[in-house]
C-alpha positions in Angstrom: 38.1 25.7 25.4 41.7 24.7 23.9 42.4 26.0 20.6 42.2 23.7 17.8 40.1 21.0 19.6 36.9 21.7 17.4 37.8 22.1 13.4 35.1 24.5 11.8 33.7 23.1 8.5 34.9 25.2 5.7 32.3 27.5 4.3 32.6 26.3 0.7 32.0 22.8 1.7 28.9 24.1 3.4 27.8 25.8 0.5 28.2 22.8 -1.6 26.4 20.6 0.9 23.5 23.3 0.5 23.3 23.0 -3.1 23.2 19.2 -3.2 20.4 19.0 -0.6 18.3 21.8 -2.3 18.6 20.0 -5.5 17.8 16.4 -3.9 14.8 17.7 -1.6 12.3 18.2 -4.3 12.9 14.7 -5.8 12.5 12.9 -2.5 9.3 15.1 -1.2 7.6 11.7 -1.2 9.7 10.4 1.3 11.3 13.4 3.2 8.0 15.5 3.4 5.9 13.0 5.4 9.2 12.3 7.6 9.6 15.9 8.4 5.9 16.2 9.6 6.1 13.0 11.6 9.3 14.5 13.1 7.4 17.5 14.2 4.4 15.3 15.3 6.5 13.2 17.3 8.1 16.5 19.3 4.5 17.6 19.9 3.1 14.1 20.7 5.6 12.4 22.8 5.0 14.6 26.2 1.3 13.3 26.1 2.8 9.6 25.3 5.0 9.9 28.1 2.6 11.0 30.5 -0.1 8.6 29.5 2.3 5.8 29.9 2.7 6.5 33.9 -0.3 4.8 34.3 -1.3 2.9 31.4 0.7 0.1 29.4 2.7 1.5 26.6 1.1 0.3 23.7 -2.4 1.4 25.0 -0.9 4.6 25.7 0.5 5.0 22.1 -3.1 4.1 20.8 -4.6 6.9 23.0 -2.0 9.7 22.2 -2.3 8.9 18.3 -6.4 9.1 18.8 -5.7 12.4 20.5 -3.5 13.3 17.5 -5.6 12.0 14.5 -8.7 13.9 16.0 -7.0 17.2 16.5 -6.0 17.0 12.5 -9.4 15.7 11.8 -11.2 18.9 13.4 -8.4 21.3 11.8 -9.0 19.5 8.3 -13.3 19.8 9.3 -12.6 23.4 10.4 -10.8 24.2 6.9 -13.7 22.4 4.8 -16.4 23.7 6.6 -15.3 27.5 5.9 -14.0 27.3 2.5 -17.3 25.1 1.7 -19.6 27.8 3.1 -18.0 30.4 1.3 -17.9 28.4 -2.0 -21.5 27.6 -1.6 -22.4 31.3 -0.9 -20.6 32.4 -4.0 -22.7 29.8 -6.4 -25.9 31.1 -4.9 -24.7 34.7 -5.0 -24.0 34.0 -8.8 -26.0 37.0 -10.2 -24.2 39.6 -8.2 -20.8 38.4 -9.4 -22.3 38.3 -13.1 -22.9 42.1 -12.7 -19.4 42.5 -11.2 -18.2 40.7 -14.2 -20.2 42.7 -16.7 -19.1 45.8 -15.4 -15.5 44.8 -15.5 -15.8 43.4 -19.0 -17.2 46.7 -20.5 -14.4 48.9 -18.4 -12.1 46.6 -20.1 -13.5 46.9 -23.4 -13.7 50.4 -23.3 -10.1 50.6 -23.2 -9.5 48.2 -25.9 -9.2 44.7 -24.3 -11.2 42.4 -25.9 -12.4 39.8 -22.7 -14.1 37.3 -25.1 -10.8 36.8 -26.8 -9.0 36.4 -23.6 -11.4 33.6 -22.7 -11.1 31.7 -26.0 -7.5 31.7 -26.1 -6.8 30.9 -22.4 -10.2 28.8 -21.1 -11.3 26.0 -23.1 -12.0 22.1 -23.0 -8.2 21.3 -22.8 -7.7 23.6 -19.8 -10.4 22.6 -17.9 -9.2 18.9 -18.5 -5.9 19.8 -16.9 -7.4 21.5 -13.9 -9.4 18.4 -13.2 -6.1 16.1 -13.8 -4.1 18.4 -11.2 -7.0 18.1 -8.7 -6.9 14.3 -9.0 -3.4 13.8 -8.7 -3.4 16.6 -5.6 -5.9 14.1 -3.8 -4.1 11.1 -4.5 -0.6 12.9 -3.2 -2.3 14.2 -0.3 -3.9 10.9 0.7 -0.5 9.1 0.2 1.3 11.7 2.4 -0.8 11.2 5.2 -0.8 7.5 5.1 3.1 7.7 4.9 3.3 10.3 7.8 1.0 8.3 9.9 3.1 5.2 9.4 6.3 7.3 10.4 4.6 8.6 13.5 3.5 5.1 14.7 6.7 3.7 14.6 8.7 6.9 15.7 6.7 7.2 18.5 7.4 3.6 19.5 11.3 3.8 19.1 11.7 7.3 21.3 13.0 5.6 24.1 15.0 3.3 22.5 16.7 5.8 20.3 17.4 7.9 23.3 19.3 4.7 25.2 21.0 4.0 21.8 22.2 7.9 21.9 23.3 7.4 25.5 25.8 4.5 24.7 27.4 6.1 22.1 31.2 6.5 22.3 31.7 9.9 21.1 30.7 12.3 24.2 30.6 15.3 21.4 27.9 13.1 19.4 25.8 12.3 22.4 25.9 15.9 23.8 24.6 17.1 20.3 22.0 14.5 19.2 20.6 14.3 23.0 20.5 18.1 23.7 19.8 19.1 20.1 16.7 16.8 20.3 15.4 18.0 23.3 15.9 21.6 23.0 14.5 21.3 19.5 11.2 19.3 20.7 11.0 22.1 23.7 11.2 24.8 21.2 9.0 23.2 18.7 6.2 22.7 21.4 6.4 26.4 22.3 6.2 27.6 18.8 3.0 25.5 18.0 1.4 26.2 21.2 2.0 30.3 20.7 1.1 29.8 17.2 -2.0 28.2 18.0 -2.9 30.8 20.5 -2.5 33.8 18.1 -4.2 32.1 15.4 -7.4 31.5 17.8 -6.9 35.3 18.7 -6.4 36.3 15.0 -9.8 34.2 14.1 -11.7 35.8 16.9 -10.6 39.4 16.1 -11.4 38.7 12.3 -14.9 37.3 13.1 -15.8 40.6 15.2 -14.4 42.8 12.7 -16.5 41.4 9.8 -19.5 41.1 12.1 -19.2 44.6 12.8 -19.2 45.6 9.1 -21.9 43.3 8.2 -20.0 41.0 6.2 -21.7 38.0 5.4 -19.9 34.5 6.6 -18.4 36.4 9.4 -17.8 33.1 11.2 -16.2 31.5 8.1 -13.7 34.2 7.6 -12.5 34.1 11.2 -12.2 30.2 10.9 -10.3 30.8 7.7 -7.9 33.6 9.0 -7.4 30.8 12.0 -6.3 28.1 9.7 -4.2 30.2 7.3 -2.5 32.0 10.4 -0.2 28.8 10.7 1.5 29.5 7.7 3.7 32.6 8.5 3.5 35.5 6.1 1.3 33.8 3.1 -1.2 32.8 5.3 -2.1 36.2 6.7 -1.8 37.6 3.5 -4.4 35.3 1.8 -6.9 35.5 5.0 -6.5 39.4 4.3 -7.2 39.4 0.6 -10.1 37.0 0.5 -12.3 38.9 2.8 -11.5 42.2 1.2 -12.3 40.9 -2.3 -15.7 39.6 -1.0 -16.5 42.9 0.6 -16.0 44.7 -2.6 -18.5 42.6 -4.5 -21.0 42.6 -1.4 -20.8 46.1 -0.6 -22.0 48.9 -3.1 -19.3 51.2 -1.6 -15.5 50.8 -2.2 -15.0 52.9 1.4 -16.1 49.9 3.4 -13.8 47.3 1.3 -10.9 49.6 2.1 -12.3 49.9 6.0 -11.9 46.2 6.3 -8.9 45.7 4.5 -7.3 48.2 6.7 -8.7 46.6 10.0 -7.5 43.2 9.0 -4.2 44.3 8.4 -4.0 46.0 11.8 -4.9 42.8 13.3 -2.4 40.9 11.5 0.2 43.3 12.2 -0.7 43.9 15.8 -0.8 40.0 16.7 1.6 38.8 14.3 4.6 41.4 14.3 4.0 43.0 17.7 2.3 40.7 20.3 3.5 37.1 19.0 7.4 37.9 18.9 7.3 39.3 22.6 5.2 36.2 23.7 7.2 33.8 22.1 10.8 35.2 23.3 13.5 32.8 22.0 11.3 30.1 20.9 11.9 30.6 17.3 15.9 31.9 17.5 15.3 33.0 14.1 15.4 36.6 12.5 12.3 37.7 10.5 14.3 37.6 7.2 15.5 33.7 8.0 11.4 33.1 8.8 10.1 34.7 5.6 12.9 32.8 3.5 11.9 29.2 5.4 8.4 29.6 4.5 9.2 30.6 0.8 12.1 28.5 0.4 10.4 25.2 1.5 7.2 26.4 -0.2 8.9 26.4 -3.5 10.5 22.9 -2.5 7.7 21.1 -1.3 4.5 23.3 -2.1 2.0 24.6 0.5 3.1 21.9 3.1 6.8 23.2 3.0 5.5 26.7 3.6 3.9 25.2 6.7 6.9 23.0 8.1 9.8 25.4 6.9 9.9 27.7 10.1 10.1 24.5 12.4 12.8 23.0 10.2 14.6 26.0 10.5 14.0 26.0 14.2 15.7 22.5 14.3 18.5 23.4 12.1 19.6 26.5 14.2 19.2 24.5 17.5 21.2 21.7 16.3 24.0 23.8 14.8 24.3 25.9 18.3 25.2 22.3 20.1 28.7 22.3 18.6 31.3 25.1 18.0 32.3 23.7 14.6 28.7 24.7 13.4 27.9 27.4 15.9 28.6 29.8 13.1 25.5 28.8 11.2 23.5 29.3 14.0 25.1 32.9 14.7 24.4 33.6 11.0 20.8 32.9 10.5 19.5 32.7 14.2 19.0 35.1 17.1 21.1 35.6 20.1 19.6 33.5 23.0 20.8 32.7 26.6 20.0 28.9 25.8 23.0 28.6 23.5 24.6 25.7 25.2 22.3 24.9 28.0 21.1 21.2 28.8 17.8 21.0 30.0 17.0 18.5 32.7 15.5 15.2 32.0 
């Protein structure tokens, strides 16, 4: 490489651009969040679409591949709704036990000078309940709008993949052409590998959680396994919630705290073994991210875009690192937040 051929972007400009982007992202979440999801879905869906096109017309293949994607998300949504719904119904039917636990906690707090009735009257009332209902209604409407916009992006995006690739190949700048083609291909390949490994690890986590809770005789063992499977798609936050929920439930169901503690320890062993030991060794360079960057991606994008941001944060960071690695002027970003891999400038075969 000749000295001076590439001009590195000054770090100060990068910092300013990042700060401006962070300020804009929450305001543009209605447009950009569905777009980010659609791009991830296109990366996952395109191999299916491309394979079906070999023996079916393009638009018929598009309908089939979209049907596969929609069915997959409907199945995932059904698992989440079924598992949390079963837990909620169980808690309603077991109200007497929860009431007893509440009375014991209330008596203990009042014995230490804390008036629970005053806390309830100050913080829980008609106005607060109305705010909760309004928030839930707003979330339902925004979720429906999100999926509608994302599906539109996905439909149009899958139709444009081949045309977009041809337009990139006609670009006059070899550097820009290489960056976009290689970056897109490597990103799509890494995202597919990431989601496949995440799905396998989520299934394994759900299976072991089901076996553990069944061994201790905890009610709703299948449901806890399904919840662990679904939440495992959100790194760090999901496993934490999937560990605390069954533990809190066990504290109420069992008369002794030792059983709840044993379940808590067992769940943490499962999450640590699968998430911190096995998964990194199976994924290899699929992430190309350090654990600290993964954590910051989850919490940072979760802060910007809510629960969806926590889910999509790691794929966005994978794409960022992969594209930055394609050009020497931005490779320092990849070196800073990524891991060393052997495929820094490899060009995958088409």
